[in-house]
Structures are given as structure tokens and as C-alpha cells.
N, C-alpha and C positions, 0 to 999 in steps of 0.2 A: 825242790820247789818252796816260796815263802809265801804266806796267807797275810796279806795288809790288814792292819787293825786301824779303823777310822777314828779320828779325834771329834768327827762332827756328826755324830749319831744322834745328837739330842734334837737335831731338826726333824727326824722322821717320826711320822705320827703314829698313833695307836692304831694297829691293824690287828686282824686274826693271824695267827701263826700259821704259814703255808710249810709245815714239816714235811709233807710228802715231796715237795719242790726242795726242800733241802736235802732229805736222804737221795732225791735223784741226782741233785748237783754234786753231793759226795761221792756217788758211784761214777759221774763224770770224771771228776778227778781222779779216782782210782783208775780207770781205764785210761786217763790221758798220761798220767805217771808211768803206768805200767808200759804204754806204747814209747815214752820218751826214754827210759832205762832198759828196756828188753834188749838193744843191740849189744850191751855190755857182756851177757854172758853168751852171745850168739855170734862174736867176732870171727872165729874160725871157720864155721861151716858158710856165713855169708861169703867170706874172702875165698874159700873154695869154690864154691860154686858160681860165682860172680866172676871169677878169674883174677882177683886184685889182690893185694897185699891185706895184712890185718890193719896196718895204719890207716889203709883208704878206707877199709870198713869201719874203722872208729870214727871216721868223719861223718859217718851218719849222725852221730850227736853233736859234732861241732856246726853242722849244716843246720839242723833244727834249733840249736841256740842263736845262730845269726838271724835267722828268720823270726825268731821268739823276741829278740831284743829289737828289731826293725819295726814289728809289728806293735810292740807295746808302746813305741815311741810315737806311731802315726795313726792307730787303728780308730782314734777318737775323732781325730780330724777329718778323717775319709767317712766314718759314718754318722758323724754329727749327732743328732738328736734321735736318732733311730732307739724304737722300742727295744729295751734289753732283752727281753724274751725273744724277740726275732733274732736278734743277735747270737743269744745263745745257741739257739735253735741250729742258726747258721754255722755255727763255729761245731757244733757236734756232728752236723752233716759232713763238713770238711774232714772232720776225724775219720769218719766211715771211709770217705773217698780214699783217705791217705792210707788206711790200712789195707784196702783192697789193691792199690797201685803198689805197695811195699811187696805184697804177697805174690803178687804175679810178675814181679819187675823182671824183664829178659835180660836186663842188662843194667850196668851200673848207674849210668845216667838217670835212667827211670826210676831206679831203688830211689836216688838223692832226690829227685822230683817229690817223691813220696814223702821222706823224710822231712823236706822242706815245707810242706803242707802241716806236718805234725808241729813244726816251728810255730807257724803261723797261729794254731790254734792254742799252743802253749802262751804265748805272748799275748793273745786277746783275751783267753780267759783269765789268767793270773793278773792281767790290767784291772780287771772288773770284779774279781771273786768277793772281795770283803764287802765292796758297796751292794753287790747283789744278795750277800748273806744278811746284811742289816737290814735290806727291804722286804726279806720274806718272814721276819717275825718280828715282835715288838721289841723296843730297845733292851727292855730288862732280860730277854730271852736271846739277844745276839751274841753273846759269849759262848752258850751252848751250841748255837747254830754253827759259829766259827770253829769250835772243838770238833763238830761233827764233819765238816769240811775236811779239817786237819787228819782225822782218823781215817778218811778215805786216801790221803797221801801217804800217811803212814803204812797203812796196810800195804799200799803199792810199793813204796821203798822196801818193805820188808821180804815181799815174795816175787818181784819182778823178775830179778835176775836169776834166782834159784827155778822160778817157775818157767822161765825163758828156757834157761836150760836143760829142765826135764822136759818141756814139750818140744825142744830142738830135738832130743834124742830120740823121740817117741814120734813125732809126727814131721819132723824136720823144721827148718828154721821159717819157711814160708808159711807153715801150719801155724806155727808159734805166733808169728804176726797176725795170721787171719783170725785168731782166736779173740782178738780184741775186737772185730768188726760187729760180731753178734752183741757183745756188750755194749756197744755204742750204740746199735739200734734201739735196744732195749731203753738206754738212757734218753735217746730222742723222742720216744713215744711217751716215757713218763714226763719227760719234761714238757711236752707239749699238753699234756694232761693236766699236768700239776701247776705249773708255772703259771703265775698271774701277770697281766699286762704290767709292765714297767716303763712310764714314761720317763724322760729324761729332763731334768731342769738345769739351768745355767750352770756351768761348771768354771771353776778357776783354770786361768792360763796354764798349759803344762811348764811354761817357762819356770814357775815357782819351784817344781823340783829340782832345778840344776841351781837355783840362787841359795839352796842349801847348802853347796859345796863351799860357797864363801867362809862359812864357819871351819875354822881349822880342825876341829874336834870332829865334825862331819867326815872332811877331808880324808884325814887320817885313818877313820873307822872304815871308810869306803875303800880305802886303800888296802887296809888290812883284809877287809872281806873278800875283796876281789883276790888277792895274791893266794889267800888261804884255799880258796874254791879251784882256783888255777892249779895249784900245788895238789890239791886232793883228786881232782879228775886226770891230772898227768899221769898219774899211779892207776887209779881204780879202773879206769877204761879198759887197760890191759892186762888186767887180773887173769882173765881166761887164759889168754895165749901164755902167760908166765907159768900158770899151774899146769899146763898142758906140755909144755916144752922142758921146764924147770924142775917141778915137783912130780911131775909124770904122773898126774891122775887124770881120769876121764869118767865119764858118764855118772852114774850114781854116787861116786865119791867127789866128783866134780860139783853136781848139784847141792849134796851136802854141805860141802864148805860154804858154796853161795848162800846157803840157807842160815848157816850159824851165824854167817857176819851179818845177814839180814836180822835175825833174831836178837843177836846182841844189840844192834843198833835200836831196834824199838824199846829195849830195855833201858839204853842209854838215855833216850827222850823221857824215859819215865824218872830216871835217876838225877837228872842233871839240875833238876830246880832246886833240890837241897843244896847242891855246890853254889848255885848262882846267888842264893840268899846269903851266902857267907863271903861273895867277892865274885861279881860279874867280871872284872877285868882279870882278875888272877885265872878263872877259869878260860879265858879268851887267850890268855898266855901259855897256860900249861898244856892246853888239849894240841894245838899244832906242834908243839915241841915235842909230845909223847907220839904223836903221828910221824913226825920226821924220824924219830927213833926206830919205830916199825917199819918205815920204808927201807933204812939202812940194814935193819937186822933182816929183812926179806932177800936183799941182796947178799948177805953174809949165810944164812942158814936156810933161805927158803927152799932149798932141794929137799930139805928134810921134811915129810909129809906131817908129823906130829907136831913140829916147830912151825910150818906155814899155818896148820889149822890155827893154833893159839895165836900167832901174830894176826891173823885175819879177824877172828872173832875181836881181839883187841880193836883193830882197825875199824869194824862195825861200829863197836861200842863207841868209840870217840868222834868219827866222822859223822855219823846221822845224827848225834846229839849238838854237834857244834851250832848248827845254825840256830837252836832254840836260845843259845847264848848270845846270837848275833840280835836276834829278835828282841830279846830283853834288853840289850843294849840300846837298842833303836828306841823302843819305847822310852826308855829313862833318860835317853840324850834329846831326844824330839816330842816331849809330850803333846805338845800342841800342833803338831805338822807330823805325825804319826803316819797317815796314809800318803803325805809326798813323800816321807822318808822310806816308807815301805815300797813305794814304785822305782824310787830312785835304785833302792837296795835291790830289787828284784832284776832290774836292768842290769846293775855291777854284776850281779852273780851269773845271770845268764850268759853274758860276754866272757867273763872269766871262766865259766864252764868250756865255752867254746874254744878259748885261747888254750886251755889245758889240754882240751883231747887234741888239737891240731898240734900243738909241741909234743905232745907225749907219742902222736902217731909218728911224727918227722923222727924224733929220736929213737924209738922203738925199731923202724924200719931201718934207719942208718946204723945204729950203735948197739943195738940190745935192750934188755932189760937193766942191765946195771947202770947205765948212763941215766935211762927214763927214770928208776926209782930213785937214784941219787939226786937228779934234779929235781922231783917231787919233794925230797926232804930238804933241799936248798929251798923253795920256795915255802915250804910249812916254817922253816925257821925265820925266815924274812917276815911272815905273816905274823910270828909271835914278836918279833921286833917291834913292828908296827902297831900291835895291840898295847904295847909298853908305852909306845909314843902317845896313843891316843890316851891311854889312862893318865899318864901326867899332863898331858893338855887339859882333860876333864876336871883334873884336881886344881890345876892352875887358875881356869875359867869355868867353874861350875855353872851348870844350867840355870 
């Protein structure tokens, strides 16, 4: 998930900091990202219970991605100048309903409806998250508020998959999804009590977002981002069935491997800053190349538990930190249009995730993990090549 950084915060008047609302929103991010990512570690039991293939179960992520893109593009034209506190509460209520629907879904169609509602919340929330954060605290404290928002996102990315796997083995996949519901209820009450009213002023036309693509460096960069996330999720979504059928791990061992991948991902986000200082583009080229190498290695030696564990920890280290690199690129490439660029990147990433999950599911069902992981490697190498072209364009026409 991407948190947008506004370049227009100077117009926000001095106000008391609503830290309770900031932490409530961070908890909301945690619950939302956990809901979005939990299917990754539950594909096998979902498929078995609903009588579908694991590839079809994986579409639970692609469906939420489609609705996230659509919502991010049209939500503001639909809600107009509605108080953003009311909108946030409405989205949180939809998240509660979605969790209940998924947990009790008697068939695949109902399950997908619940996942579509998650997509609506994802698209609506991430379209306005930065602006909300900047309205809850004074200007000089906005970076801290956004860091707290990102803390909820990072925590969910670390534990969503292993927690889903653990809870799925303990109380079933339905119980695992339902666990998000009480958290969302707490968030709703907390937001109701802590969020101030947030009236809406005039907003720039949404067409400005797409005008950014007229700049070649932006178009190339967004293409690289898109192919990178497509390649990442072509493989990542189908790790559990791979580990169960090829590496032959289950239960606590499977949960441990997922947890190790999440922990190294969190570590990666802490370390990548030092590499970005020494070269943003070099980092954006090297990471997908390393991930492509890991994808190929999983095909070759993924049946060996020790090798798979090492490769997955490295995958987590690189894949989770890569978005930080692209956000840094965005802030340096579009310093005066960071908010519009962030919105564009969020839509691009959600679409790419959706496409990657869809392609990965089709390949996994039709040809198995070898072709799926190989396709991921090819896409990641293309992403690296596009990052090289982006770098050359930036050097030829500096911002």
C-alpha cells in the first residue's frame, strides 16, 4: 500500500494535534492491509472449502484490486464535498460488513462480493489518507503523523500472512477473516470519538493526475512500477501452494516461513534508506534483478526446505523495501506534484497487483509453479530495464 505525501500542506492552518485520531487511523490501516493480504496465506483452505482452484482463490486479491482502482478514480466525484469524517466512518463500516460477508460466505460468488467491498475501502481510504493525516495535526507534525500511518501499514505487511496462516490452522480460514471484524469495530468507535469534522474545500481537477504522464520520465517510471508489482505478485500470491506441494511444509513450519519473510521485509524498509542516499536508480534496478534471481532459484531448489527458507527471507527483504525506493523516486521527480503523483502511483500499483494475481493464477492452474515463477522473473527483469530507461531519461532531462 502507498501513502501519498502532499506538496500543498502549507495552506493548512495551525490547529491542535488530534493524535487520538491519528492512532485510530493507523489501526484502521493495519486492519485494512491485513484484510487485503490475508488471502495470500489461506489460498489452500479457501479453495478446498469453496470447491474452487487455488488460482481462483487467488483472484480474491485481484478482485479487491480492481475495485480499489475504480474507487480511487471515482470516489470524490461521487461523494463531492461530503465531510471526510463521515466518509472515513462509512468506509470503516463497509470494512466491517466485508469481513462478515467473507467469513460466512456459502459460495465463491458471495466470497468475491465480500472481497470487492474490501477493494472499495482500499481505494477510498488510500485516495485521501495523506490529506486526512495533514488535517489532523499542525504542519510541522505532519511527517510524524504520516510515519505513524505507515507504521500500521508496515506492521500489517509483516504479520498478515503468518497470522493468517496461524489462525487458519487454529480456527479455520473463516475465523481468520472474522478476526478483522472486532478490530474494525474498535476502529469505528475510536474514529467516531476522536476524528474532528473535516469540511472539504475546492479541489483541483482529477485530470491533472493523468497529465503527469505527458512527461516521459514519469511515464517510464510508472511503467517500471507497474511491471515490478505485477512480477512481484505473480509469484508472491501463490507461495503457500508452492510451499505445501513442492517444499512440503505445513502448519507451524509454513507459518514460520511466512513470518521470517515478513520480518526481513520490515528490516528491509529500515535499511533501504542508506542505499537510496547513494543512488536511487541503482537501487531500483538492482532490487528487481535480485528478486528475479530468487524466483529462478525457487524453481531450481525450492523443494529443499533450508534453501526455500533462505530464498524467501531474501525475497521479503527486497520486495517489501522496494516501494520505499519508488516513493523516494516520486518525491524527487515530482516535488511540486507529489500528491497527484502519489495518487497516480497508487492506481498504477493496484492495477498491477490485480494483473499480476490474475496472470499468476491462470499460469499456476494451467502450467504449474515453474511457469508462474519464471514469468515473475521475466517481469522483474523487464522492470529493471525500465528503471534503467527512467534513469537515463532523468539524466537527459533533469527535473
